[in-house]
C-alpha positions in Angstrom: -120.2 -74.2 -12.2 -117.3 -75.3 -10.0 -113.8 -74.2 -11.0 -112.5 -77.6 -10.4 -114.5 -80.3 -12.3 -112.9 -83.0 -10.1 -113.7 -81.3 -6.7 -116.6 -83.5 -5.8 -114.6 -86.7 -6.6 -111.6 -85.3 -4.7 -113.9 -84.7 -1.7 -114.9 -88.4 -1.9 -111.2 -89.4 -1.7 -110.2 -89.8 -5.4 -107.6 -87.4 -6.8 -107.9 -87.5 -10.6 -105.2 -84.9 -11.1 -102.7 -87.1 -9.1 -103.6 -90.1 -11.3 -103.0 -88.1 -14.4 -99.7 -86.9 -13.0 -98.7 -90.5 -12.4 -99.4 -91.5 -15.9 -97.2 -88.8 -17.2 -94.4 -89.8 -14.9 -94.5 -93.4 -15.8 -94.7 -93.0 -19.6 -90.9 -93.0 -19.9 -90.7 -96.1 -17.8 -93.1 -97.9 -20.2 -91.1 -96.7 -23.3 -87.9 -98.1 -21.7 -89.5 -101.6 -22.2 -90.1 -101.3 -25.9 -89.3 -104.4 -28.0 -90.2 -105.7 -31.4 -93.9 -105.8 -31.7 -94.6 -103.1 -29.1 -94.0 -99.4 -28.9 -95.4 -98.8 -25.4 -97.5 -95.7 -25.2 -99.7 -95.4 -22.2 -103.0 -93.6 -22.1 -105.1 -95.5 -24.7 -108.0 -97.9 -23.9 -105.9 -101.0 -24.7 -102.3 -102.0 -25.3 -101.4 -103.2 -28.8 -98.9 -105.9 -29.7 -97.9 -106.9 -33.3 -97.2 -110.7 -33.2 -95.8 -110.8 -36.7 -93.3 -108.0 -36.0 -92.2 -110.0 -33.0 -91.5 -113.0 -35.2 -94.6 -115.0 -34.1 -96.8 -115.6 -37.1 -98.1 -119.1 -36.2 -97.5 -119.5 -32.5 -99.5 -120.6 -29.5 -100.2 -117.9 -26.9 -99.5 -118.6 -23.3 -100.9 -116.3 -20.6 -100.3 -115.9 -16.8 -101.5 -113.7 -14.0 -100.3 -113.4 -10.4 -99.6 -111.1 -7.6 -96.9 -110.6 -4.9 -99.0 -111.7 -1.9 -98.2 -110.5 1.6 -94.7 -109.6 0.7 -96.4 -106.3 0.0 -97.2 -106.0 3.7 -93.5 -106.3 4.6 -92.5 -103.8 1.9 -95.0 -101.3 3.2 -94.0 -101.8 6.8 -90.3 -101.2 5.8 -91.2 -98.3 3.5 -89.2 -100.0 0.6 -91.2 -100.4 -2.6 -88.3 -100.8 -5.0 -88.3 -104.5 -5.6 -92.0 -105.6 -5.5 -92.6 -104.6 -9.1 -89.8 -106.9 -10.2 -91.5 -109.6 -8.1 -94.8 -109.0 -9.9 -93.3 -109.4 -13.3 -91.2 -112.4 -12.3 -94.2 -114.4 -10.9 -95.9 -114.1 -14.3 -93.1 -114.4 -16.8 -91.4 -117.4 -15.0 -94.7 -119.2 -15.2 -94.9 -118.5 -18.9 -91.3 -119.7 -19.3 -92.2 -123.0 -17.7 -94.4 -123.6 -20.7 -91.5 -123.1 -23.0 -92.8 -119.7 -24.1 -91.2 -116.3 -24.6 -92.9 -113.5 -22.6 -94.0 -110.8 -25.0 -96.0 -108.2 -23.1 -97.1 -107.3 -19.6 -99.9 -105.3 -17.9 -100.2 -104.3 -14.3 -103.0 -103.3 -11.9 -102.1 -101.0 -8.9 -104.9 -100.2 -6.4 -104.7 -98.1 -3.2 -106.9 -96.2 -0.9 -105.4 -92.8 -1.7 -102.8 -92.5 -4.5 -99.3 -91.8 -3.3 -97.6 -90.8 -6.6 -94.1 -91.3 -5.3 -94.7 -94.8 -4.0 -96.7 -95.8 -7.1 -93.9 -94.5 -9.4 -91.3 -96.5 -7.4 -93.4 -99.7 -7.7 -94.0 -99.1 -11.5 -90.3 -98.4 -12.0 -89.7 -101.9 -10.5 -92.3 -103.3 -12.9 -90.5 -101.7 -15.8 -87.1 -103.1 -14.6 -88.7 -106.6 -14.4 -90.0 -106.2 -17.9 -86.6 -105.2 -19.2 -85.0 -108.2 -17.5 -87.6 -110.5 -19.1 -87.4 -108.8 -22.5 -91.2 -108.1 -22.5 -93.0 -104.8 -23.1 -95.1 -103.0 -20.5 -97.9 -102.0 -22.8 -100.6 -100.9 -20.3 -102.1 -101.0 -16.9 -104.6 -99.7 -14.4 -104.2 -97.4 -11.4 -107.2 -97.4 -9.1 -108.0 -95.3 -6.1 -110.5 -97.0 -3.8 -111.0 -95.0 -0.6 -112.6 -97.0 2.2 -111.6 -100.3 0.6 -107.9 -100.3 1.5 -106.4 -99.0 4.7 -104.4 -95.7 4.3 -100.9 -96.4 3.0 -101.8 -99.9 1.7 -101.9 -101.0 -1.9 -102.3 -104.1 -3.9 -100.8 -105.4 -7.2 -101.7 -107.8 -9.9 -99.8 -108.6 -13.1 -100.8 -110.1 -16.4 -98.4 -111.4 -19.0 -98.7 -113.0 -22.4 -96.1 -115.0 -24.2 -95.8 -117.2 -27.3 -94.2 -120.4 -28.4 -94.2 -122.6 -31.5 -96.4 -125.6 -30.9 -93.4 -127.9 -31.1 -91.6 -126.0 -28.3 -94.4 -126.2 -25.7 -93.5 -127.8 -22.4 -93.7 -130.3 -20.9 -92.8 -132.6 -23.7 -94.2 -136.1 -24.1 -90.6 -137.5 -24.1 -90.2 -137.3 -20.3 -88.8 -140.6 -19.0 -87.2 -142.3 -16.1 -83.5 -141.3 -15.8 -84.0 -137.7 -16.9 -82.0 -135.2 -14.8 -83.6 -132.7 -12.4 -81.6 -129.5 -12.6 -82.0 -126.7 -10.0 -81.4 -123.0 -10.9 -80.6 -121.1 -7.7 -83.0 -118.6 -6.3 -82.2 -115.1 -5.1 -83.9 -115.7 -1.8 -87.5 -116.4 -0.6 -88.8 -114.8 -3.8 -92.6 -114.1 -3.3 -94.1 -117.0 -1.4 -94.4 -118.0 2.2 -94.6 -114.5 3.6 -97.6 -115.1 5.8 -95.4 -117.6 7.7 -92.4 -115.3 7.6 -94.3 -112.3 8.9 -95.7 -114.5 11.7 -92.2 -115.6 12.7 -90.9 -112.0 12.5 -93.7 -110.9 14.8 -93.5 -113.8 17.2 -89.6 -113.8 17.3 -89.3 -110.0 17.2 -86.9 -110.2 14.3 -84.6 -107.1 14.0 -85.3 -106.5 10.3 -83.0 -103.5 10.3 -80.0 -105.5 11.5 -77.6 -107.8 9.6 -78.2 -111.5 10.2 -75.5 -113.5 8.4 -72.3 -111.5 8.4 -72.8 -110.4 4.8 -73.6 -106.8 5.7 -77.2 -107.1 4.4 -80.0 -106.5 6.7 -82.6 -109.2 7.3 -85.3 -106.9 5.9 -83.4 -106.4 2.7 -82.7 -110.1 2.4 -86.4 -110.9 2.7 -87.3 -108.2 0.1 -84.7 -109.4 -2.4 -86.6 -109.6 -5.7 -87.7 -112.9 -7.4 -85.1 -113.9 -9.9 -86.2 -113.7 -13.5 -84.9 -116.7 -15.5 -86.2 -115.8 -18.9 -83.1 -114.7 -20.9 -80.9 -117.5 -19.7 -83.5 -120.3 -20.1 -84.6 -119.0 -23.5 -80.9 -119.2 -24.5 -80.7 -122.7 -23.2 -83.9 -123.7 -25.1 -82.5 -122.3 -28.3 -79.1 -124.1 -27.8 -80.4 -127.4 -26.6 -84.0 -127.7 -27.8 -85.6 -131.1 -27.2 -83.0 -131.9 -24.4 -85.1 -129.7 -22.1 -88.3 -131.6 -21.5 -90.0 -129.7 -18.7 -89.7 -126.7 -16.4 -91.2 -126.0 -13.0 -91.4 -122.5 -11.4 -91.1 -123.0 -7.7 -93.7 -120.7 -6.1 -96.5 -121.4 -3.6 -96.4 -125.0 -2.5 -92.6 -125.2 -2.6 -90.6 -127.9 -4.3 -92.9 -130.7 -3.5 -96.0 -128.8 -4.7 -94.6 -127.5 -8.0 -92.3 -130.1 -9.5 -95.2 -132.7 -9.9 -97.1 -130.1 -12.0 -94.5 -130.7 -14.8 -94.7 -134.5 -14.6 -97.0 -137.2 -16.1 -98.7 -139.5 -13.5 -96.3 -142.4 -14.2 -93.2 -140.5 -13.2 -91.8 -139.2 -9.9 -88.9 -136.9 -9.1 -86.3 -138.2 -6.6 -84.4 -135.3 -5.1 -81.2 -135.4 -3.0 -81.7 -132.9 -0.2 -78.0 -132.3 0.3 -77.7 -131.3 -3.4 -80.1 -128.3 -3.1 -78.5 -124.9 -3.3 -78.0 -123.6 0.3 -79.1 -120.2 1.3 -78.3 -118.7 4.7 -81.7 -117.0 4.7 -83.5 -120.4 4.3 -81.4 -121.9 7.1 -82.3 -118.9 9.3 -86.0 -119.3 8.6 -86.0 -123.0 9.3 -84.1 -122.6 12.5 -86.2 -119.7 13.8 -89.4 -121.5 12.9 -88.3 -124.9 14.0 -89.6 -126.2 10.7 -89.0 -129.7 9.5 -87.4 -130.3 6.2 -90.8 -131.4 4.8 -92.5 -128.2 6.0 -89.7 -126.1 4.4 -89.9 -128.0 1.1 -93.7 -127.7 0.9 -93.6 -123.9 1.5 -90.4 -122.4 0.2 -88.1 -122.8 -2.9 -85.3 -123.9 -0.6 -82.7 -122.3 -2.8 -84.1 -123.6 -6.1 -86.2 -121.0 -7.9 -86.6 -122.9 -11.1 -86.4 -126.6 -12.0 -85.4 -127.9 -15.4 -85.9 -131.5 -16.3 -83.6 -132.6 -19.1 -82.1 -135.5 -21.0 -79.4 -136.9 -18.7 -77.0 -137.4 -21.6 -77.0 -133.7 -22.4 -77.2 -132.2 -19.0 -73.4 -131.3 -18.8 -73.8 -129.1 -21.9 -77.0 -127.6 -20.6 -75.4 -126.7 -17.3 -72.5 -125.1 -19.2 -74.9 -122.9 -21.2 -76.9 -121.9 -18.1 -73.7 -121.1 -16.1 -72.4 -119.0 -19.1 -75.7 -117.1 -18.8 -75.0 -116.3 -15.1 -77.1 -119.0 -13.5 -76.0 -121.2 -10.7 -77.3 -124.6 -11.9 -76.8 -128.1 -10.5 -78.3 -131.6 -10.9 -80.3 -132.4 -7.7 -82.0 -135.6 -8.7 -83.6 -137.8 -11.4 -87.0 -139.0 -12.6 -88.0 -142.5 -11.7 -91.0 -144.7 -12.5 -93.7 -143.9 -9.9 -95.0 -146.8 -7.8 -98.7 -147.0 -6.8 -98.2 -145.4 -3.4 -95.2 -143.3 -4.2 -95.2 -139.4 -4.0 -94.8 -137.4 -7.1 -91.8 -135.7 -5.6 -89.6 -137.4 -3.0 -86.8 -135.5 -1.3 -84.4 -137.8 0.4 
């Protein structure tokens, strides 16, 4: 009998011992995300969450799954894996937030050709940080070695989040009406969408990713890798303070502003946005100039400085903005809802 029971599997390219070592190294990261309802302990067959202990005895569950896309390619090329785990969490929990729900727990899937324990631990440390920012527990995950399926050094990520909300708190509300204010919460950068275009521009234009680009001292590569902002704590605070005044939320991801705002609207209403009111980011201006992209192309691809949109009662928007800004958000009214005509777009940026 062979001394090493995993030798044959190791010869096939799967290192079970390294996988076990990774689990031990990330257990403290999972424990750091504990919250009411979860005491994260990795290694079982499933993660357990106690809804009653979390204060949700009669709530609706809201689930989301997402990835980071080809931003992973840029992170791998730059050898910087610190922020993509935050991106992974953000893409899921911000979607749950858009339904008016509180994210409760998170699971991740990490797959690679050959497990690099150091890189994997760095990624999962980012996931744990994202969970702490969102107030949700990392209760489980899967690490898969798939030799021959991924190129050496490459990996992929998927995230899964579950949240809950009282039925009366679910968004969008049926009270949406013409005159409601459209409020933008500033993004931290590109977030996690549009990177296939960004990478093409970087290649075609030979972007110096290791050089500063806007006088801030930050390199272009670091600016592009800036993690997706997690809006959970600030918006949950606003929902608690202002309740029915918040009528809908849109998370601005793939499809940009014009593709995502309509997802929160009924068919009889349209959002009219003032382009000059959008938060300005030097990085967005740089991308638009380098790519010679029209405003319409930018707004259908990127968040254009607005990572999350809240639609709220116009009469209460001043108090809402005060609450959001006290929570550290940069928020501003960028437009209003109007009655939608027969040939009008669901989102017009003027």
